[in-house]
C-alpha positions in Angstrom: 0.0 0.0 0.0 0.8 3.7 0.0 1.4 5.7 3.1 -0.6 8.9 3.8 1.9 10.0 6.5 3.9 12.4 4.2 0.6 14.0 3.0 -0.6 14.4 6.6 2.7 16.0 7.6 2.4 18.4 4.6 5.6 16.9 3.1 3.8 15.8 -0.1 0.6 16.8 -1.8 -0.4 13.3 -3.0 0.2 9.7 -2.0 0.9 8.9 -5.7 4.1 9.8 -7.5 4.0 12.3 -10.3 4.5 9.5 -12.9 1.6 7.5 -11.6 -0.7 5.9 -14.3 -3.7 3.7 -13.9 -6.2 2.0 -16.2 -9.4 0.0 -15.7 -12.5 -1.3 -17.5 -15.9 -2.6 -16.7 -18.6 -3.8 -19.1 -16.9 -2.1 -22.1 -16.4 1.2 -20.4 -12.7 2.0 -20.1 -10.4 4.6 -18.9 -6.7 5.5 -18.3 -5.3 8.3 -16.3 -2.2 9.9 -15.0 -1.8 12.8 -12.5 -3.2 15.5 -14.8 -5.2 13.7 -17.6 -7.9 11.1 -18.0 -9.1 9.4 -21.2 -12.5 7.7 -21.0 -14.5 5.6 -23.5 -18.2 5.0 -22.7 -19.6 1.7 -24.1 -23.2 3.1 -23.9 -23.7 5.5 -26.8 -26.0 7.8 -24.8 -23.3 8.4 -22.2 -20.4 9.3 -24.5 -19.2 10.3 -28.0 -18.2 6.8 -29.2 -14.6 7.7 -29.1 -11.9 8.3 -26.5 -12.6 11.6 -24.6 -9.8 13.5 -22.8 -10.2 15.5 -19.6 -7.8 17.7 -17.8 -8.3 16.7 -14.2 -6.5 19.7 -12.8 -8.9 22.3 -14.4 -12.0 20.1 -15.0 -12.6 17.8 -12.1 -16.1 17.2 -13.2 -14.9 15.8 -16.6 -17.3 18.1 -18.6 -15.0 19.4 -21.4 -13.5 16.9 -23.8 -10.2 18.4 -24.9 -9.0 15.4 -27.0 -8.8 17.4 -30.3 -6.5 19.9 -28.6 -4.1 17.3 -27.1 -3.9 14.2 -29.4 -0.4 13.3 -28.0 -1.9 13.0 -24.5 -4.7 10.8 -25.9 -2.2 8.6 -27.7 0.0 8.3 -24.7 -2.9 7.3 -22.4 -4.3 4.8 -25.0 -0.8 3.2 -24.8 -1.3 3.0 -21.0 -4.7 1.4 -21.5 -3.4 -1.1 -24.1 -0.5 -2.1 -21.7 -3.1 -2.6 -19.0 -5.2 -4.9 -21.2 -2.1 -6.9 -22.3 -0.8 -7.2 -18.7 -4.2 -8.4 -17.4 -5.6 -10.5 -20.3 -8.5 -8.1 -20.9 -10.7 -9.2 -23.8 -12.8 -6.9 -26.0 -16.3 -6.5 -24.5 -19.3 -7.8 -26.5 -22.6 -6.9 -24.9 -24.6 -9.5 -26.7 -22.2 -12.3 -25.5 -22.4 -10.9 -22.0 -26.1 -11.4 -21.8 -26.1 -14.7 -23.7 -28.0 -13.5 -26.8 
């Protein structure tokens, strides 16, 4: 685990290192993030644009403004983080009809 002691003693501002990255997926929804940025792909069309969306977590904590067009290099970097996560963890592509047995 990670210690909160340096944060509580005001020696650090986060328990995570500046180079921290993380990715996850559930039911076809997927995301990857680092300290400042997050990409997200919503599997349900009414919840997203059908493409990777990028959010600046420093200035947009509510993830309201997709800035992927302005920062394609960040999108590509975080897609690489997500792809590494899927390879490292054996994640298979999600198919909704297979998930419900149709």
